[in-house]
C-alpha positions, 0 to 999 in steps of 0.5 A: 533916088532924086539924083543919079549917082555918077559912074566913077569908073573906079575899080573895087577889089578884084574887079576889072578896070572899066572897058572902053564903052564904060569910059566913053559913057562916063566921059559923056556923062561928065560932059553933060554935067559940065555943060549944064553947070556952064549954062546954069551959071550963064542963064540960070536954072529955069531958063536952061533947057535939056535941049541946050545942054544936049546941044552943048555936048553935041548929043541928042536929047534922047542921049541926055535922058539915058543919063538923067531923068531931068535937068534937076537930076543934073543939077543935083549931082553936086548934092549927091557928091556932097552926100557921099563925101559926108558919109565917107568922112563921117565913117572916119571920125573917132569912134568915141566922139559924141555923135553930134560933134562927129557930124559937126566936124564932118559937115563943116569939113565938106562945106569948107572943101566945097568952098576951097575946091578940095576933095574933088569939089568945084567951088564954081559949081558950089556957088552956082548951086547956092545961087540956083537954090535962091532963084529956082523954087523947082530946084529947091523942091528937088533938093528938099526931096533928095535930102529927105530920101537921103535922110533914111540912109543917114539914119542907118549910118547914125544908128550903127555908130550909136549902136542902136536899132532904128526900128526900135529907137527914135534917137537915130531918126531925130539926130538924122533929121536934125542934121538935115535941118541944120544943113538946110537952115545954114544954106538958107541963111547963107543965101538970104543973109549973106552979109550976116553969115559970110560963108556956108562953112561958118554958118554950118558950124554955127548951126551944128554948135547950136545942136551940140549945145542943146536947143532947150534955151530958157525963156526970157525974163518977163518984165 
């Protein structure tokens, strides 16, 4: 997995609340993420070093690496949070809703939440991520790798909703791949063509509308 999932500190049924040690670890992790995004916004992703992130929290680089494998992992915590939110909201969609319609509503809802600072998202970090993706080929590569690995999980969730076995049926794989590509295409269009595509959520909505309506457009008439 590209990004380390955050330790939320929440308790499941029958579990004990996190102890002092776990709470301290979670606070340190959150402080590292906060410091990293502050530095990313000020200096850019490529110009920020692990040492600077650690120094901002007054910990050593060794401590940093207890929580994250690299600064790419820190940046991609936002993408990890998006993925969890998408899976959670997708599970809440009406069971009789067509699959691509359900995915469209889900992804657009999460994109709007990122922009508005809802569902626990920080809109400043969202804008920072969009900027970093444009400026850093390294982070873009990490983001694509993360999305590819998460696509397998999305395929399983889609297959379950469709009542299909992904080991025997190609459709869940195609739907998951189309979902990933639509989101990436919308993000790229928003970054590169901001004047044409005003917000990420609007562009995502347009991208998924294309999938809903079908891609087999007729060929233009020949003169």
